[in-house]
C-alpha positions as CSV (number, residue, x, y, z in Angstrom):
1,M,-7.8,131.5,74.8
2,P,-6.2,134.5,76.5
3,Q,-3.8,136.1,74.9
4,M,-0.1,137.5,76.1
5,S,-0.1,141.3,77.1
6,P,2.7,143.4,76.2
7,I,4.9,143.2,79.1
8,S,5.1,139.4,79.1
9,W,6.7,140.1,75.3
10,L,8.9,142.4,76.5
11,I,9.9,140.4,79.5
12,L,10.1,137.3,77.1
13,Y,12.4,139.2,74.5
14,N,14.6,140.5,77.3
15,L,14.7,136.6,78.5
16,V,16.1,135.0,74.5
17,I,18.1,138.4,74.1
18,M,20.1,137.8,77.5
19,I,20.2,133.7,76.9
20,F,22.0,134.8,73.9
21,I,24.5,136.9,74.7
22,T,25.4,134.6,78.0
23,Y,25.8,131.5,75.8
24,N,27.7,133.5,72.2
25,L,30.1,135.2,75.5
26,M,30.4,131.9,77.4
27,N,31.5,130.3,74.1
28,Y,34.0,133.3,73.6
29,Y,35.7,133.0,76.7
30,L,35.3,129.1,77.2
31,F,36.9,127.9,73.7
32,K,40.4,126.8,73.8
33,Y,42.7,125.6,70.5
34,N,44.9,123.0,71.4
35,T,48.0,124.5,71.3
36,K,50.8,123.0,68.7
37,A,53.7,124.4,70.1
38,Q,55.9,121.4,70.2
39,E,55.1,120.3,66.0
40,I,56.0,123.6,65.2
41,K,59.5,123.9,63.8
42,K,61.3,127.2,62.2
43,L,63.1,125.8,58.6
44,V,66.0,126.7,58.4
45,S,67.7,126.8,55.1
46,K,71.3,125.9,55.1
47,F,72.3,127.6,51.5
48,N,74.7,130.4,52.0
49,W,74.7,131.9,48.7
50,K,78.6,133.6,48.3
51,W,77.4,136.2,45.8
């Protein structure tokens, strides 16, 4: 069984690293949280303390 030459290992290593970086960049930039702006309400206290 012939073994792979060192240049092939470097190409394979670079390919795996580039796929990994691309995958991470896509997950970072394409992931969006659902905004809940309608549900967030500021709680206002109605007490007016007179010291």
